[in-house]
N, C-alpha and C positions, 0 to 999 in steps of 0.2 A: 504493500500500500504506500502511495506517495505520502511523505510526512506532512504535506500541506493540508491533507484532508483525512477525515475518518467518516464512516457511515454510521449514522444514528439509527436509520431504519432503511431497509430495502424491501420493496414489494415482493412478496413470496409467490405471486401468481404471474403468469405470462402476460406481458403487455402493459401492466400498470393498473392502478385503482381508479375507477370512475368516481365522479362527484357523488353519486348516489350511495356510495359505500364509505363516505367520510362523515364524521361527526365532530363537533367542537364542544368542549366544556371550558367556559370562560369564568375565571374567579380571581379575586384578589390574592388567594392563596398561591397563585402561580406568578405573582409579581416578583420583582427583584427585592431581595432583602437589602436593607441599607445599613451603613455604618455611620457613627457620629460625625465624622469629618467628610462624608461623601460629597455633600452638595458643594462645598467650597472647592474640593478637588475637581469635581465635574465642571463647575463654572470656569475654573482656571484653564483646564485643558480645552474646553470648548472655545473660550476666547482666543487662545493661542491658535487653534486650528482655523478659526474664522479669519484671523489676520492673514494666515497663509493662503487661505482659499475662500474668497468672498462669495463663491457659488454655494457654499454650505447653507442649509436652512434646517431648522428644527421641525419636528412633527411627531404626532403620536404614532406608535407602532404596536403590533402584537408581539408579545414576548412568548417564545416557545419554552415551556417548562419540560414537557415530556410527551410521548405518544404511547398509545396502547392498542394493540391489535387483538380483537375478540372475534374469532371466526373470520368472516370476510369484512368486518367493520373496523375501520381505523379511526380512533378518537384522538384529536389534538387537545392537549391541556394547555390553554393559553392564558396569559395575563396581559397587562398593558405596560408599555414602556415608552421611550422616546428616542429619537435619533441622537439628540444631545447626550442623553445618558449612555448611549452606545459609544459615542466618541469619547466620553469621559470615563468609561470603564473598560470595555473590550479593546479599544484602541489606545488606551493610556499606557504609559510606561510601567504603571503599577498593576497591570492586568494579571501578571503571573502571581504577584502577592495576593491579589483579590481571590484568585483561584485557590491558592494555598489556604487562605483564611476561611473560604467557603467550605473546603474539604474538612478543615479542623472543626468548624462550628456546626456544620450541618451534614457532613459526609457527602457534600455535593459541591464540586469545584465551581459550578456555575451560579451558585446561590446569590452572589453579590454582583453579578454581571447583568447588563441590560439584555443581551441576547435577542435582539429583534429578529423576527422571522422574515427571511427573504424568500423570493421565488425566482426560478429560472426555467428556461424551456430549451429542450433539445428540439429544434425546429427542422423538419425533414421536408425538403422540396419535392415537387412532382417528378423531377429528374434524378432523384436519389442522391441528393447532397445534404449535408448538415450545415447549418448557417451559424457563423460566429461573427462577433463584432470586435473591432479594435477600440478599446475604451479611450475616451478623451483624457487629456491631462488635467482637466478641471474637475473631475469627479472625486468624491471623497475617499474611495477605496480602489485599490489596484489600478491607478492611472497608467495608461499606456499598454495595459495587458489585454490579451484576447479573452473574451467572455462570451457566454451565451446571452441572448436577450433576457432581461429580467429586472427585478426591482423589489418592491415590497407590497404586500396587501395593506390597504389603508383602513384603519378603524372608522374614520369619518364616513367612508363609503358604505359601511354596514350598520351605522348607528341609527336608531329610530328617534333619537332626541337631539337637541341642539348642542349638548355637551357629550364628550366622549367618556362614558362611564361604563363599568362592567355591566350594570343592570340594563343599559340601553343597547346592548349588543346581543341580539338573539342568536343562538347557535346556528340556525339554518342560514341566516343572512351572512354570518361570518364564513361559513363553509362556501357559500356562493362567492364571497369576496376572494377567498383563497384561490379559487379556480378562475374567476373572472379577471383577477389582477394580472395573472401571467399573460392572458390574451391582450389585456390593455397595454401591457408593457411592450409586447411584440408590435401592436398597432402603432403605438406612439414612437417607438425607437426606430421602426423600420418602414413606417408609412404603409402598412398593409391593411386591407379592408377586412372587417370581421367575417364576411362570407367566404373568404379564402382560407380560413383557419378552422381546423377540427376542434371539437371539445378536448380539453387537456386530459391526460391520464397521468396520475401521480406515480412516479417511478420510485421515489424514496426521499430521504432527508440526509443532507450532507453537513458535517461540521467543518468549518473553515478554521483549521488550527493556527493559521497566521493571524487571526483576529480572536484569539482566545476561545475558540469553540463555537462561534456564532453559527447558527443553522440556516440552511436554505432548502426549501422544498423544491425538488426538481421534477419537471413535467415533460411529457412527450406530446408534441403538437405536429400534425400534418398540415402542410400548406399545398393548396391546389395549383400554385404557380410554379413555373420553372425557375431555375437559378437566375437566368437572364431577366425574367420578369420581376423577380424579387430585387435584383440589382437596380433595375430601372426605377422601381417604386422607392427604394432606399435613396437613390440619387436625388429625388425630388424633395426629400426632407420631410420629417414629421414633427409633432409637437415637442419631442425630446431628442431632436437630431443632434443637439450640442453634446450629448452624452457619449457619442462615438465619432470616430474619424475615418472608419473604413469598414467594409464588409468582406468576409472571407468565406469561401465555400470549401469544405473539406470532405473528402470521401474516404479517408482512412486516418486512424490515429498514427502519428509519426513525428516528423520534425517540428511540428507546431507545439508538441506537448509542453515543452519547457517555457513557452510563451503564454500558456493558458493561466488565467488566475484560478485560485483554488475552487471557486464555485463551478467554473467550467470543467475543471478536471473531475469534480464530483459528478456533474451531470453526465459526462461521457462515460464514466465508470458505471454509473447506475444504468445508463442506456444499454451498455453491452451486457452487463450481468443480468438484468431483468429479462431482456429479450433472449439471452442465451439459453433460457429454460426450454425454448422450443427445440433446441438441438439435442435435448436429453429425453426426448420422447414424451414431453409434457402434453397431456390431453386436455388442458384447460382451454376455455374459449379465448380467442385471440383479440377480443376487445376491439375489433375493427382495424387492427394493425395490419398493414400490407406485408405479405411474406417477402416482398422484395428487399426489405430492410435486413434480412438475415445475411445478405452478402457483406454487410458492414462487420459481421462477426468474424471475418477472416483476418482479424488483427493478430499481429505477433505481439511480443512483449512490449512494454512501454518504451516509446522512443524509437521503435524499429518498424519499418514497413515490410509487409509480406512481398514476395517477389512478384506477385501478380497485381500489385497495387498500381493504379493509374497515378499520374502526376497530380500533385495538389494544385488547386486553382486559387489565385489571390487577386482581389481587386481593391485598390485603394482609391479613395476620393479626396 
């Protein structure tokens, strides 16, 4: 396993978990625990980061505490946090100390960390390519790295009240936001229309060990457009076009691996491992996944291409 990532959860069934098989429990019990000097530390780190990067802005986020699989139903245990708290805990120089303190006090290294839940998508084009983006230098995490399309589910988009409170976030609406947010990120970052995208299937959850174990839910999404059509739409620019500076189409894991940010590494790993069940005689339903994607499973070990691999394609804008 690449040291940048670890898997918190991997879908045990072929093709991923549909929205209908996901539940959410939202509770203050799943919020971050705080220490007496927390707020001053967070304020200081946040102020320093904002001076370095004026593009940063705060906002409420869902905090992933844990997940539980019961039969075919996966339940997310979520609390609330903020991006500012993420910068001031997970991204702070004291993150390792916070993890050690959490383990000592609660037997949980993440207890004092914000751990906002991110989302990402393995986007598969009609001509059998996977789509990656070169991150802009103005983003808060992994600037300049190659990533999958993604972002965060937003509590305000699931709230039934004017305030963002646990009691105003019904579980079914939060589940809807988890799945809708990844489509929204694809649409906004790549300028793709909703009717060109399939409903997401959850592949699993990845911890980014370079940001103190912050988690991202990784999904699989089919696009009805070819790589060339996706490239043309991307070139026109979308609402979040400033977050990336180039689009990349990859048909094999290979020389790009070391340029991938941790969330993208995790997405690719889940993609190959979850779909590889089909090569082991799995008789589970394929969840509408095309069998053509099985050819992506002809990967060799990390960083090496199989002999039959076609050349990688790259387009920068």
